[in-house]
C-alpha positions as CSV (number, residue, x, y, z in Angstrom):
1,M,0.1,0.4,0.0
2,R,1.2,3.6,-1.1
3,S,1.6,6.5,1.2
4,T,-0.8,8.0,-0.1
5,D,-3.4,5.5,-0.2
6,T,-3.6,6.6,3.7
7,T,-3.4,9.8,4.1
8,P,-7.1,11.1,4.0
9,P,-7.2,10.6,7.9
10,A,-4.0,10.4,9.0
11,V,-2.5,13.8,7.8
12,P,-5.8,16.0,8.6
13,A,-5.5,15.3,12.4
14,A,-1.9,15.6,12.3
15,L,-1.8,19.4,11.2
16,R,-4.5,20.1,14.2
17,R,-2.1,18.3,16.5
18,L,1.0,20.6,14.8
19,G,-1.1,24.6,15.4
20,I,-0.7,24.6,11.3
21,E,-3.9,25.6,10.4
22,R,-4.0,26.5,6.5
23,L,-2.4,23.9,4.0
24,V,-2.6,25.9,0.5
25,L,-1.7,24.6,-2.9
26,S,-0.6,27.3,-5.1
27,I,-1.4,26.8,-8.8
28,H,-2.9,29.3,-11.7
29,Q,-5.7,28.6,-13.5
30,A,-3.4,27.8,-16.9
31,S,-1.9,25.9,-15.0
32,F,-4.5,23.0,-13.6
33,P,-4.3,20.0,-15.7
34,P,-5.3,18.5,-19.2
35,S,-8.7,17.8,-19.8
36,H,-10.8,16.2,-23.1
37,D,-12.3,19.7,-23.5
38,D,-9.5,22.0,-23.4
39,L,-7.4,24.0,-26.3
40,G,-4.1,24.2,-24.6
41,Y,-5.2,26.4,-21.0
42,G,-6.4,24.5,-17.8
43,T,-9.5,26.3,-15.9
44,P,-10.4,24.8,-12.6
45,Y,-13.4,24.6,-13.5
46,S,-13.0,20.5,-15.5
47,K,-14.6,17.8,-14.6
48,R,-10.3,16.6,-14.7
49,S,-9.6,20.0,-12.6
50,R,-12.2,19.0,-10.1
51,A,-11.6,15.6,-9.5
52,M,-7.6,16.7,-8.7
53,I,-8.9,18.9,-6.7
54,A,-11.0,15.9,-4.6
55,W,-8.1,14.2,-4.4
56,L,-6.5,17.4,-2.7
57,A,-8.1,17.4,-0.5
58,G,-7.5,13.4,0.4
59,L,-3.7,14.6,0.9
60,G,-4.4,17.2,3.2
61,F,-5.2,19.9,1.7
62,T,-6.9,22.7,2.9
63,G,-7.1,25.5,0.2
64,V,-6.3,26.3,-3.3
65,S,-4.2,29.6,-4.1
66,L,-5.6,30.8,-7.6
67,G,-3.9,33.1,-10.2
68,P,-5.3,36.0,-11.2
69,A,-8.6,35.6,-12.8
70,G,-7.9,38.8,-15.0
71,I,-8.5,39.3,-19.1
72,T,-4.5,38.6,-20.7
73,S,-4.1,40.3,-23.6
74,R,-3.1,37.9,-26.7
75,T,0.2,38.4,-26.9
76,N,1.4,38.9,-22.9
77,P,0.1,35.4,-21.3
78,S,0.7,36.4,-17.8
79,P,-1.6,36.2,-15.2
80,Y,-0.4,39.5,-13.4
81,D,-0.6,42.0,-16.7
82,A,-4.4,40.8,-16.9
83,T,-7.3,43.3,-16.0
84,G,-8.8,44.2,-12.9
85,L,-12.1,43.6,-12.4
86,S,-12.9,41.4,-15.6
87,R,-12.6,38.1,-15.9
88,N,-10.3,35.9,-18.3
89,P,-13.1,33.7,-20.5
90,L,-9.9,31.4,-21.2
91,H,-10.7,29.6,-17.8
92,I,-14.7,28.7,-18.8
93,A,-14.7,24.9,-19.0
94,L,-16.5,24.1,-22.9
95,D,-17.7,20.5,-22.3
96,P,-20.5,22.2,-19.5
97,L,-21.4,24.3,-23.3
98,C,-21.6,21.1,-25.1
99,Q,-23.6,19.1,-22.1
100,A,-25.9,22.0,-22.8
101,G,-26.4,22.2,-26.2
102,W,-24.9,26.0,-26.3
103,L,-21.9,24.7,-28.2
104,D,-21.4,21.5,-31.0
105,Q,-19.4,18.8,-29.4
106,R,-17.7,18.2,-32.8
107,R,-16.5,21.8,-33.4
108,L,-15.3,21.6,-30.3
109,D,-13.6,18.0,-30.5
110,A,-11.9,19.5,-33.8
111,A,-10.2,22.2,-32.1
112,V,-8.7,20.5,-29.2
113,A,-7.4,18.0,-32.1
114,N,-5.5,20.5,-33.8
115,R,-3.9,22.3,-30.4
116,P,-0.6,22.4,-30.4
117,V,0.1,20.2,-27.2
118,A,-1.8,19.6,-24.6
119,D,0.4,19.3,-21.5
120,R,1.5,22.3,-22.1
121,V,0.1,25.7,-22.0
122,A,-0.7,26.6,-26.1
123,Y,-1.3,30.0,-24.8
124,E,-2.0,31.7,-28.7
125,Y,-3.8,29.2,-30.1
126,A,-6.3,28.2,-26.9
127,W,-7.0,32.6,-26.9
128,V,-7.6,32.8,-30.5
129,T,-9.8,29.4,-30.8
130,Q,-11.4,29.4,-27.4
131,R,-12.8,33.7,-28.3
132,R,-13.8,32.4,-31.6
133,L,-16.2,28.6,-30.1
134,L,-17.5,31.7,-27.5
135,A,-18.8,33.8,-30.0
136,E,-20.7,31.0,-31.8
137,V,-22.1,30.3,-28.4
138,T,-23.7,34.1,-28.9
139,D,-24.2,33.5,-31.2
140,G,-26.3,30.7,-30.2
141,R,-28.4,31.9,-27.7
142,R,-29.0,35.7,-28.8
143,G,-33.1,36.3,-28.5
144,D,-33.2,33.4,-26.1
145,P,-35.0,35.7,-22.9
146,A,-33.5,34.2,-20.1
147,V,-29.9,35.1,-21.4
148,S,-30.9,38.1,-22.1
149,E,-32.5,38.8,-18.5
150,R,-29.1,37.1,-16.6
151,L,-27.0,39.2,-18.5
152,T,-29.1,42.6,-17.6
153,Q,-28.8,41.6,-14.0
154,L,-25.4,41.0,-14.1
155,R,-24.0,44.8,-16.4
156,Q,-26.5,46.2,-13.5
157,R,-24.1,44.8,-11.2
158,A,-21.3,45.6,-12.9
159,P,-21.7,49.2,-14.2
160,W,-18.5,48.7,-15.6
161,L,-19.1,45.9,-18.2
162,D,-20.1,48.7,-20.6
163,R,-17.3,50.2,-20.5
164,E,-15.1,47.0,-20.9
165,A,-17.5,45.4,-23.9
166,R,-17.0,48.5,-26.0
167,F,-13.2,48.2,-25.3
168,E,-13.8,44.4,-27.1
169,A,-15.6,46.3,-30.0
170,V,-13.3,48.6,-30.6
171,V,-10.2,45.9,-30.6
172,A,-12.5,43.7,-33.1
173,A,-13.2,46.3,-35.6
174,L,-10.0,47.6,-35.0
175,G,-7.7,44.0,-35.4
176,H,-5.6,45.8,-32.0
177,D,-6.4,46.7,-28.8
178,D,-3.3,48.5,-28.5
179,W,-5.8,52.1,-27.7
180,Q,-2.7,54.7,-28.4
181,R,-3.5,54.6,-32.0
182,W,-6.3,54.4,-31.4
183,P,-8.5,56.7,-34.5
184,A,-10.7,59.6,-31.9
185,A,-14.1,58.0,-32.9
186,P,-12.8,54.1,-33.4
187,P,-15.2,52.1,-34.9
188,E,-17.0,49.1,-32.9
189,D,-18.5,45.5,-33.6
190,G,-21.2,44.7,-31.8
191,A,-21.5,41.2,-32.0
192,A,-18.1,40.8,-29.5
193,A,-19.5,43.1,-27.5
194,R,-21.8,40.2,-26.7
195,D,-19.5,38.3,-26.7
196,F,-17.6,40.4,-24.3
197,L,-20.9,39.8,-21.5
198,L,-22.0,36.2,-21.9
199,G,-18.4,35.0,-21.4
200,Q,-18.5,37.5,-18.2
201,L,-21.4,35.5,-17.0
202,L,-20.4,32.4,-17.9
203,V,-16.7,32.7,-15.9
204,R,-18.8,33.6,-13.0
205,D,-21.6,30.6,-13.1
206,Q,-18.9,28.6,-13.4
207,H,-16.9,30.0,-11.0
208,A,-19.8,29.8,-8.2
209,A,-19.8,25.7,-9.5
210,F,-16.5,25.6,-8.6
211,C,-16.7,27.2,-4.8
212,L,-19.7,24.9,-4.5
213,D,-17.7,22.2,-5.0
214,T,-14.6,23.1,-3.0
215,G,-17.2,24.0,0.0
216,Q,-18.3,20.2,0.3
217,L,-15.2,19.5,0.5
218,G,-13.6,21.5,3.2
219,I,-11.4,23.5,0.2
220,R,-11.3,26.9,0.6
221,V,-10.3,29.0,-2.8
222,Y,-8.3,32.5,-2.9
223,A,-8.3,34.3,-5.2
224,D,-5.1,36.7,-6.3
225,L,-5.0,40.8,-6.0
226,P,-2.1,41.4,-8.7
227,I,-0.6,45.2,-8.4
228,G,-0.5,45.2,-11.4
229,T,-2.4,47.4,-14.3
230,S,-3.2,45.9,-17.3
231,H,-3.0,47.9,-21.5
232,R,-6.2,48.0,-21.1
233,D,-7.0,49.3,-17.6
234,Q,-4.7,51.8,-17.7
235,F,-6.9,53.1,-20.8
236,L,-10.4,52.8,-19.4
237,F,-9.2,53.9,-16.0
238,R,-6.9,56.3,-17.3
239,D,-8.2,58.9,-15.1
240,L,-7.5,57.8,-11.9
241,F,-3.4,57.3,-12.6
242,L,-0.6,59.6,-11.8
243,A,0.9,61.4,-14.4
244,G,4.3,61.1,-15.3
245,Y,5.4,58.1,-12.8
246,A,5.3,53.5,-13.1
247,M,5.4,51.8,-10.6
248,G,8.3,49.1,-10.3
249,A,10.4,47.2,-8.0
250,P,14.0,49.0,-6.6
251,P,17.1,47.0,-6.3
252,S,16.9,44.7,-4.0
253,R,18.1,41.5,-2.7
254,T,16.9,39.0,-5.0
255,N,16.6,41.8,-7.8
256,P,20.0,43.7,-7.7
257,E,19.5,46.1,-11.1
258,G,15.4,46.6,-10.2
259,Q,12.6,46.1,-12.5
260,P,10.7,48.6,-14.5
261,W,7.6,47.1,-14.1
262,G,5.2,49.7,-16.7
263,Y,2.4,49.5,-13.7
264,S,0.0,52.7,-13.9
265,V,0.6,54.1,-10.5
266,L,-3.1,55.3,-8.4
267,D,-3.2,59.1,-7.7
268,P,-2.7,59.1,-4.2
269,A,-5.3,62.4,-4.2
270,Q,-7.6,60.0,-5.1
271,L,-6.6,57.4,-3.1
272,E,-8.5,58.6,-0.2
273,P,-12.4,57.9,1.1
274,G,-14.7,58.7,-1.5
275,G,-12.0,59.6,-3.9
276,G,-11.7,58.2,-7.8
277,A,-9.2,55.4,-6.9
278,W,-10.8,54.9,-3.8
279,Q,-14.0,53.9,-4.6
280,Y,-12.6,51.5,-8.4
281,A,-10.3,49.7,-4.8
282,T,-13.3,49.0,-3.3
283,T,-15.0,48.0,-6.6
284,R,-12.4,45.4,-7.1
285,M,-11.8,44.0,-3.4
286,D,-16.0,43.4,-3.6
287,A,-15.3,41.9,-7.2
288,I,-12.8,39.5,-6.3
289,L,-14.6,39.4,-2.4
290,Q,-18.2,37.9,-3.4
291,D,-16.7,34.5,-3.9
292,H,-13.8,33.6,-2.7
293,D,-12.6,32.4,0.7
294,G,-9.5,34.9,1.0
295,L,-7.7,36.7,-0.7
296,R,-3.4,36.8,-2.0
297,I,-2.4,40.0,-1.6
298,D,0.8,40.8,-4.6
299,H,3.7,43.0,-3.6
300,P,1.1,45.0,-1.1
301,H,4.5,47.3,-1.0
302,G,2.8,48.6,-4.1
303,W,-0.6,49.4,-2.4
304,I,1.2,50.6,1.2
305,C,5.0,52.9,-0.2
306,P,4.7,51.6,-3.5
307,W,8.8,52.8,-5.7
308,V,7.9,54.5,-8.5
309,Y,10.1,55.8,-11.2
310,R,9.6,58.5,-14.1
311,T,8.1,57.8,-17.1
312,D,10.2,60.4,-19.4
313,D,13.5,58.4,-19.0
314,P,14.4,56.9,-22.3
315,D,16.0,54.3,-19.9
316,P,13.3,52.3,-17.8
317,R,15.7,50.4,-16.4
318,H,18.1,53.6,-15.6
319,A,14.8,55.3,-13.6
320,V,13.8,52.5,-11.9
321,Q,17.4,52.1,-10.6
322,Q,16.7,56.4,-9.5
323,G,13.1,56.1,-8.3
324,A,11.7,56.9,-5.1
325,R,9.3,55.2,-2.6
326,L,5.8,57.9,-3.3
327,Y,5.1,59.0,-0.1
328,E,8.8,58.9,1.5
329,S,10.3,61.4,-1.2
330,P,9.8,65.0,0.3
331,D,12.6,67.0,-0.5
332,L,14.7,64.2,-3.5
333,P,15.6,66.8,-5.8
334,D,15.7,64.0,-8.9
335,H,11.6,63.6,-7.6
336,L,10.4,66.9,-6.7
337,A,7.4,66.5,-8.1
338,L,6.8,64.2,-4.7
339,A,7.2,65.9,-2.6
340,A,3.9,66.9,-2.6
341,F,2.2,63.4,-1.6
342,A,5.0,62.7,1.0
343,R,4.0,61.3,4.2
344,V,6.9,62.0,6.4
345,R,9.4,65.1,7.5
346,P,13.1,65.2,5.9
347,D,14.2,64.8,9.7
348,Q,12.6,61.1,9.6
349,L,14.7,59.6,6.6
350,D,17.9,58.0,6.9
351,R,20.4,59.5,4.7
352,A,23.1,56.9,5.6
353,E,20.6,54.0,3.6
354,P,19.5,53.6,0.0
355,R,16.1,55.6,-0.6
356,H,14.8,51.9,-1.3
357,A,16.2,50.4,1.6
358,D,13.6,48.4,5.0
359,H,15.4,51.8,7.1
360,W,14.8,55.0,4.7
361,V,12.4,56.3,7.1
362,R,13.9,56.0,11.2
363,A,10.2,55.6,12.4
364,L,6.5,57.0,11.8
365,E,4.5,58.0,14.9
366,P,0.8,57.5,14.7
367,D,-1.1,59.8,12.5
368,Q,1.1,58.9,9.8
369,V,0.9,55.3,10.6
370,D,-2.3,55.2,9.9
371,R,-2.4,57.5,6.4
372,Y,-0.1,54.7,5.2
373,A,-2.9,52.4,6.2
374,R,-6.1,53.4,5.0
375,P,-5.4,50.8,1.4
376,F,-5.7,48.3,4.2
377,D,-7.6,49.5,6.5
378,L,-10.2,48.9,3.1
379,I,-9.4,45.5,2.5
380,I,-9.2,44.0,5.7
381,E,-13.1,46.1,5.9
382,R,-13.9,44.2,2.7
383,L,-12.7,41.2,3.4
384,L,-14.6,40.9,7.1
385,A,-17.3,42.3,5.6
386,H,-17.5,39.6,2.8
387,G,-17.3,37.2,6.0
388,H,-13.8,35.9,6.1
389,A,-11.0,35.7,8.3
390,R,-8.6,38.4,9.2
391,N,-5.9,35.1,8.8
392,D,-7.1,34.4,5.4
393,L,-4.9,37.2,3.6
394,L,-1.8,36.0,2.0
395,V,0.2,39.0,1.8
396,E,3.7,38.5,0.6
397,V,6.1,39.6,1.8
398,L,9.5,38.8,0.2
399,S,13.3,40.4,1.1
400,T,12.2,44.4,1.3
401,C,10.0,45.2,4.2
402,P,10.1,48.7,5.0
403,R,8.6,50.8,7.6
404,P,5.9,51.3,6.9
405,L,4.5,48.3,5.6
406,A,5.7,47.0,8.9
407,E,3.8,48.8,11.2
408,V,0.9,48.4,9.3
409,L,0.8,44.9,9.1
410,A,1.5,44.9,13.2
411,R,-1.3,47.2,12.8
412,H,-4.0,44.4,11.9
413,R,-1.7,41.6,12.8
414,L,-0.8,40.2,9.3
415,G,1.8,37.9,8.6
416,R,4.5,38.0,6.0
417,Y,6.6,35.2,3.8
418,R,9.3,33.0,4.5
419,V,10.7,31.0,1.7
420,T,12.9,28.7,3.1
421,Q,15.4,27.9,0.1
422,K,16.0,31.1,-0.2
423,A,17.3,31.4,3.5
424,D,21.0,32.8,4.4
425,L,22.0,30.2,7.3
426,S,24.9,32.1,7.5
427,N,22.7,35.1,8.5
428,P,20.7,34.8,12.1
429,Q,18.2,37.3,11.5
430,D,17.8,35.9,8.1
431,V,14.2,36.8,7.1
432,Y,13.2,33.7,5.2
433,R,14.7,31.5,8.0
434,S,12.0,29.0,9.5
435,D,12.4,29.5,13.3
436,L,12.0,33.1,13.0
437,A,8.7,33.0,11.4
438,R,5.6,34.1,13.2
439,P,2.4,32.5,13.5
440,E,0.2,34.6,11.4
441,D,3.4,33.9,8.5
442,W,3.0,31.4,5.7
443,I,5.8,29.5,4.9
444,M,6.9,28.0,1.8
445,V,9.7,26.4,0.0
446,G,9.3,28.7,-2.6
447,T,7.1,30.5,-5.1
448,H,5.5,30.9,-8.3
449,D,8.1,32.7,-9.2
450,T,11.2,30.4,-8.0
451,P,12.8,27.7,-9.3
452,P,11.8,25.0,-8.2
453,L,13.4,22.5,-5.0
454,R,14.4,20.1,-7.4
455,A,16.0,22.4,-9.3
456,V,16.8,23.8,-6.5
457,L,18.9,21.0,-4.9
458,E,21.1,20.4,-8.0
459,R,22.2,24.0,-8.5
460,W,23.8,23.1,-5.1
461,L,25.9,19.7,-5.1
462,P,28.6,22.1,-5.9
463,T,28.8,24.4,-3.1
464,G,28.2,23.1,-0.1
465,E,24.9,24.9,1.2
466,P,23.7,21.0,1.7
467,A,26.2,20.5,4.2
468,R,24.6,23.6,5.9
469,R,20.9,22.9,5.1
470,A,21.3,19.5,6.8
471,V,23.1,21.0,9.9
472,Y,20.1,23.0,9.9
473,L,17.5,20.9,9.2
474,A,18.7,19.1,11.3
475,S,18.7,21.0,14.4
476,R,15.0,22.1,13.5
477,L,13.6,17.7,13.1
478,A,16.1,16.2,15.8
479,R,15.4,16.0,19.4
480,T,18.4,14.3,20.6
481,P,21.3,15.0,19.7
482,E,22.6,11.5,18.7
483,E,19.2,12.3,16.2
484,R,20.4,15.0,15.3
485,A,24.5,14.4,14.0
486,A,22.8,11.0,12.4
487,L,20.5,13.3,10.5
488,E,23.1,15.5,9.3
489,Q,25.0,12.6,8.0
490,R,21.7,12.0,5.7
491,F,21.0,14.8,4.9
492,D,23.8,15.8,3.3
493,R,24.4,12.9,1.3
494,D,20.5,12.3,0.5
495,Q,19.1,14.8,-1.6
496,A,15.8,12.7,-1.4
497,A,16.3,12.6,2.9
498,L,16.9,16.7,2.7
499,T,13.7,17.1,0.2
500,T,11.6,16.1,2.9
501,A,13.3,17.1,5.3
502,M,12.3,20.8,3.9
503,F,9.5,19.6,3.6
504,A,8.7,19.1,7.4
505,D,10.6,22.7,8.2
506,L,7.1,23.6,7.1
507,F,5.5,22.3,10.0
508,C,7.9,22.1,12.6
509,G,5.7,26.0,13.2
510,P,6.2,28.8,14.4
511,A,4.1,29.4,11.2
512,R,1.0,28.0,10.9
513,N,0.3,28.1,7.7
514,V,2.0,26.5,4.6
515,L,1.7,27.3,1.4
516,I,2.9,24.7,-1.6
517,F,3.4,25.9,-5.2
518,W,2.6,23.0,-7.3
519,A,5.9,22.7,-9.1
520,D,7.3,21.4,-6.0
521,L,4.4,19.1,-5.0
522,F,5.0,17.7,-8.1
523,G,9.0,17.6,-8.2
524,L,9.1,19.4,-11.1
525,S,12.8,21.1,-12.1
526,E,11.6,23.4,-14.6
527,A,11.1,26.6,-13.6
528,Y,7.3,27.5,-13.9
529,N,8.1,31.7,-14.4
530,R,11.2,33.4,-14.4
531,P,10.8,37.4,-13.4
532,G,11.8,40.1,-15.5
533,V,12.7,38.0,-18.0
534,V,10.6,37.7,-21.5
535,D,10.5,33.5,-22.0
536,G,7.7,32.2,-23.7
537,A,8.5,29.2,-21.5
538,N,7.0,31.0,-18.9
539,W,3.9,31.1,-17.2
540,S,2.6,27.1,-19.6
541,L,4.1,24.4,-17.9
542,R,0.6,22.2,-15.9
543,V,-0.2,19.8,-14.1
544,P,0.1,16.8,-15.9
545,A,-3.5,14.9,-16.8
546,D,-2.7,11.5,-14.6
547,F,-1.6,13.3,-11.8
548,E,-2.5,10.5,-9.0
549,R,-0.1,9.0,-10.6
550,A,2.6,11.4,-11.7
551,Y,2.6,12.1,-7.7
552,R,2.8,8.7,-6.7
553,N,5.4,7.9,-9.5
554,A,7.9,11.0,-8.6
555,C,7.4,10.8,-5.0
556,D,8.5,6.6,-5.9
557,R,11.4,7.7,-7.5
558,R,12.1,9.9,-4.5
559,E,12.1,13.7,-6.8
560,A,8.5,14.3,-5.1
561,P,8.2,15.4,-1.0
562,N,5.8,12.5,0.1
563,L,4.3,15.4,2.7
564,A,2.8,12.0,4.9
565,R,5.8,11.3,5.6
566,A,7.5,15.5,6.0
567,V,4.3,15.6,8.4
568,A,5.5,12.4,10.2
569,W,9.2,14.0,10.2
570,A,6.8,17.8,11.9
571,L,4.7,15.6,14.6
572,H,8.6,13.9,15.8
573,A,10.7,17.0,15.8
574,R,7.7,18.6,18.2
575,G,7.3,15.8,20.2
576,L,4.3,15.2,19.4
577,D,4.1,11.6,18.5
578,Q,4.6,10.2,22.2
579,D,1.5,9.7,23.2
580,A,-0.9,7.3,22.4
581,E,-2.9,9.3,20.1
582,G,0.5,10.8,18.2
583,Q,2.0,7.8,18.2
584,A,-1.2,5.6,16.3
585,L,-1.1,9.6,13.8
586,A,3.2,8.3,13.0
587,V,2.1,4.5,12.7
588,A,-0.9,5.8,10.2
589,L,1.2,8.8,8.1
590,E,4.5,5.9,7.8
591,R,2.7,2.7,6.9
592,S,3.1,2.6,3.0
593,D,6.0,0.4,0.4
594,T,7.7,4.3,0.3
595,A,7.8,5.1,4.1
596,E,9.2,2.2,4.9
597,D,12.2,1.6,2.0
598,E,13.0,5.3,4.2
599,R,13.0,3.8,7.3
600,R,15.6,0.6,5.7
């Protein structure tokens, strides 16, 4: 019997005993497993994906964290450059439309037969073909009074949809979405507007059905609130953005050159209660939280202390390196325009620090923290208004946490990310160390922007890092000096054991929330996304169609983490396997052929 066959009753009980409140799989919509009806782009709403959710529940997961749900352009598959309000029609599962008689099965079968690849995202083919098939659905539903009534209700609930429908109509008429090249009075294709509106209705219906299923399985569904703005949104909501500046990432430990994202910056004058940007932000929160159980805040710095750079510099890389924090620049000679937005005084700045450093601001007074906190006050307010819990926020704070952001997180008792593969173990104060985590933090071995653990371990082999990790992990997992010495030797020479130890470390505390990126779960070696690099391979990996067997085989090859075993190791490390209940759990977790091999 394999370990995955015995996990369902044991892992959840062990996690409860360990004090782990949430075990969440991070997966973007496009990466869900191939099914018989997709065109080369995944969706959570297919039958195969729903089977995967049930399988995850059996493994002990309590939630899934999806990627941003907005519309991506034909030429840019990044979900972090997607629209902020409308939802991506690529996420619509097509088989239910055939079952309802809305789409010709033969047309779908022919389209599926022509998809370039089945095991990876075929982005452009799916983008074009999915829209063509949805246009056929719209043609078939024209004049249907029930559909017309539901579309009217949707437009009343989301009046901004009409503005987006017009954008789609112009794009269809002109053949491109570069609004900077549009004529003053562009033509419109009314059929494209109808296609867009029906697509918005269908994707919402399927999402509602998906959440009903996940709720019955005890799986919470987390949305992703990206900080970026799409090319479309920069046009549709142009009156809400600050002129002359864009948002990016400053130089940092992980990106020494910075990243010129080119994202629009919400106008600070309007990002106050009652302002246009405030209303827009409120609409975004409500649009997401009404049908999700929680929220991942992508780059929370962008809400609290965004790093901005001038758009009149012809070299974006140079511009972002010479940028500044929007609210912490009261007197910078190269950013005099930002003085009007300053929330700190010149005497509160430490000029010995780089302006992007965490301690550029020496200290803050209570009224200043109040001003910085307003966007997060709004997020918390809307989260609670929709019946969710404060700890259902995943706040993506990585290597940098400037003082204003730290103060706001403390105000709301929110944690940060602890990405253990990035930990510098020579630094006892490194922010990524698992032993420095707080209970409210989210801990993980990697994210969608890091190499998968398997690739990291292979890269470590010639560097001596496995030995350093072995010492650290043995200190976390051993209960006696004898155990510690044995584990140090084992982890140093056995990469599979080191993999299990890296995952067991997540469950040892103090962090109560564990996040696992799906590529790490399946033991993949290929990176899902390389940040700051335009690469056709980015965003294209998918869960194998036969995910149960793929995971089992990867565990047998000792490439993927055996979660039951990792949890068992954590249970032992915490001394929670000593009483009768703990002993029974330990036996159940270890009862598998592969676990026997591991013990031998």
